[in-house]
C-alpha positions as CSV (number, residue, x, y, z in Angstrom):
1,M,-6.4,43.3,11.2
2,K,-3.0,43.2,9.6
3,I,-1.7,40.6,12.0
4,V,-4.7,38.3,11.3
5,L,-4.1,38.7,7.5
6,L,-0.4,38.0,8.0
7,L,-1.1,34.9,10.0
8,W,-3.6,33.7,7.4
9,L,-1.1,34.2,4.6
10,L,1.6,32.3,6.5
11,T,-0.8,29.5,7.3
12,A,-2.1,29.3,3.7
13,T,1.5,29.3,2.4
14,F,2.9,26.6,4.7
15,A,-0.2,24.3,5.0
16,P,0.4,22.5,1.7
17,A,4.1,21.9,2.6
18,V,3.1,20.4,6.0
19,A,0.4,18.2,4.3
20,D,2.9,17.0,1.7
21,T,5.4,16.2,4.4
22,F,2.7,14.3,6.4
23,T,1.7,12.4,3.2
24,E,5.3,11.6,2.4
25,R,5.9,10.2,5.9
26,R,2.8,8.0,5.7
27,I,4.1,6.6,2.4
28,I,7.6,5.9,3.8
29,V,6.2,4.3,7.0
30,G,3.6,2.5,4.9
31,Q,6.3,1.0,2.7
32,K,8.0,-0.4,5.8
33,L,4.8,-2.0,7.0
34,F,4.0,-3.3,3.5
35,R,7.4,-5.0,3.4
36,T,6.8,-6.6,6.8
37,M,3.4,-7.7,5.6
38,L,4.9,-9.3,2.4
39,V,7.4,-11.3,4.5
40,S,4.6,-12.3,6.9
41,N,2.5,-13.8,4.1
42,L,2.4,-17.6,4.7
43,N,1.1,-18.2,1.1
44,Y,4.2,-16.6,-0.5
45,K,5.0,-19.8,-2.4
46,N,1.8,-19.4,-4.4
47,N,3.3,-16.2,-5.8
48,I,6.6,-17.5,-7.1
49,S,6.7,-17.0,-10.9
50,P,7.9,-19.7,-13.3
51,E,11.2,-17.9,-13.5
52,G,11.6,-18.3,-9.7
53,R,10.9,-14.7,-8.7
54,I,8.3,-12.8,-6.7
55,Y,6.9,-9.6,-8.1
56,V,5.8,-6.6,-6.0
57,D,3.8,-3.8,-7.7
58,L,3.8,-0.1,-6.9
59,L,0.6,1.3,-8.4
60,Y,0.2,4.8,-9.7
61,Q,-2.6,6.7,-11.5
62,Y,-0.8,9.8,-12.7
63,D,2.6,10.1,-11.0
64,D,4.8,7.5,-12.5
65,E,8.0,9.3,-11.3
66,Q,6.8,9.0,-7.7
67,A,6.2,5.2,-8.2
68,K,9.6,4.8,-9.8
69,K,11.3,6.6,-7.0
70,L,9.5,4.4,-4.4
71,A,10.2,1.3,-6.4
72,S,13.9,2.1,-6.4
73,G,13.9,2.5,-2.6
74,L,11.9,-0.6,-2.0
75,T,14.2,-2.6,-4.3
76,L,17.1,-1.7,-2.0
77,E,15.2,-2.9,1.1
78,L,13.5,-5.9,-0.2
79,T,15.8,-8.1,-2.3
80,A,14.2,-11.5,-1.4
81,I,11.3,-13.0,0.5
82,H,12.3,-16.2,2.2
83,G,15.2,-16.6,-0.2
84,V,13.2,-16.0,-3.3
85,P,14.4,-13.0,-5.4
86,V,12.0,-10.0,-5.5
87,I,11.4,-7.8,-8.5
88,V,9.7,-4.4,-7.6
89,R,8.0,-2.8,-10.5
90,P,6.0,0.4,-10.9
91,L,2.7,-0.2,-12.7
92,S,-0.1,2.0,-13.8
93,I,-3.5,1.2,-12.4
94,T,-4.7,0.4,-15.9
95,Q,-1.9,-2.2,-16.4
96,Y,-2.6,-3.7,-13.0
97,V,-6.3,-4.0,-13.5
98,H,-6.5,-5.0,-17.2
99,D,-3.4,-7.0,-17.9
100,Q,-4.1,-10.7,-17.4
101,Q,-0.4,-11.4,-17.3
102,V,0.2,-9.2,-14.2
103,S,0.9,-11.5,-11.3
104,S,2.5,-10.5,-8.0
105,I,2.4,-11.1,-4.3
106,G,1.2,-7.6,-3.5
107,A,0.5,-4.0,-4.6
108,F,1.3,-0.8,-2.9
109,I,-0.7,2.3,-3.8
110,T,1.7,5.2,-4.3
111,E,-0.8,8.1,-4.6
112,K,-4.3,8.9,-3.7
113,I,-6.6,7.6,-6.5
114,D,-10.2,8.2,-7.4
115,I,-12.8,5.9,-5.9
116,N,-13.7,4.1,-9.2
117,S,-10.0,3.2,-9.8
118,L,-9.6,2.2,-6.2
119,Q,-12.6,-0.2,-6.4
120,Q,-11.1,-1.8,-9.6
121,V,-7.8,-2.3,-7.8
122,I,-9.5,-3.8,-4.8
123,V,-11.4,-6.3,-7.0
124,K,-8.2,-7.3,-8.8
125,G,-6.3,-7.6,-5.5
126,H,-9.0,-9.9,-4.1
127,K,-9.2,-12.0,-7.3
128,N,-5.4,-12.5,-7.4
129,Q,-4.9,-13.0,-3.7
130,H,-2.6,-10.0,-3.5
131,I,-1.7,-8.1,-0.4
132,L,-3.1,-4.6,-1.3
133,F,-1.7,-1.8,0.8
134,S,-2.5,1.9,0.9
135,P,-0.9,4.4,3.1
136,F,-3.8,6.9,2.6
137,E,-6.3,7.6,5.2
138,G,-9.8,6.0,4.6
139,D,-8.7,3.4,2.0
140,V,-8.9,0.5,4.4
141,E,-12.5,1.4,5.3
142,K,-13.2,1.4,1.5
143,G,-12.0,-2.2,1.1
144,V,-8.2,-2.1,0.8
145,M,-6.6,-5.0,2.7
146,A,-4.1,-2.9,4.7
147,G,-2.8,0.5,5.6
148,L,-1.4,2.1,8.6
149,S,-3.0,3.3,11.9
150,V,-1.4,6.5,13.3
151,E,-2.4,6.8,17.0
152,S,0.0,6.9,20.0
153,R,2.1,4.5,17.9
154,V,2.1,3.5,14.2
155,R,1.1,0.0,13.4
156,P,-0.5,-2.0,10.6
157,Y,-4.2,-1.4,10.0
158,V,-5.8,-4.5,8.5
159,N,-9.3,-4.9,6.9
160,I,-10.1,-8.4,8.2
161,S,-12.9,-8.9,5.6
162,A,-10.6,-8.0,2.7
163,L,-7.9,-10.4,4.1
164,K,-10.4,-13.3,4.3
165,H,-11.9,-12.5,0.9
166,S,-8.5,-12.6,-0.7
167,N,-7.6,-15.9,1.0
168,V,-4.2,-14.5,2.1
169,E,-2.9,-16.2,5.2
170,M,-0.7,-14.1,7.5
171,K,1.6,-15.0,10.4
172,P,-0.5,-14.8,13.5
173,F,1.9,-12.4,15.2
174,F,1.4,-9.9,12.4
175,I,-2.3,-9.9,12.9
176,K,-1.9,-9.7,16.7
177,V,0.1,-6.5,16.5
178,S,-2.2,-4.9,13.9
179,K,-5.2,-2.7,14.5
180,L,-8.1,-4.6,12.9
181,Y,-11.0,-3.1,10.9
182,A,-14.1,-5.2,10.6
183,P,-16.7,-3.6,8.3
184,K,-20.3,-3.6,9.6
185,L,-22.5,-5.6,7.4
């Protein structure tokens, strides 16, 4: 009985750490796929601001520090898209959804968000023809344009319906190497 209790305590203690590490890995790998997806966007010229820049948003609901940290890392890796300078900015979901001036090429969800907020972000992403990426399991099936598929290998996971609805055109090779999700109507 003592051994079972000890094993249960060890499992209960380390399970959150393993889960956090898994989530962190999904976010890190997701950012790399997101960056590749941004560069594969054939409509990138439509997203150049009047100042000659392309904006990329990192969305958060509660954890702005996480979004700032991820934005800092992405800024080092993504300085330009096809020669156009990139500005990576953390934005709250409220700013992203309600600010009419917010314009970007894409948005990366940095934390698991509630379903109502997720739906608002999806609607805004479709309306503004953004590449919307979430590294969190189940979000692609809920309508997010892209995420990641973790099977025998990691690859992009693309919601074809969301991609078509957003009128974002991707390089054919990107679609070819992706796992595709087609919602049943």
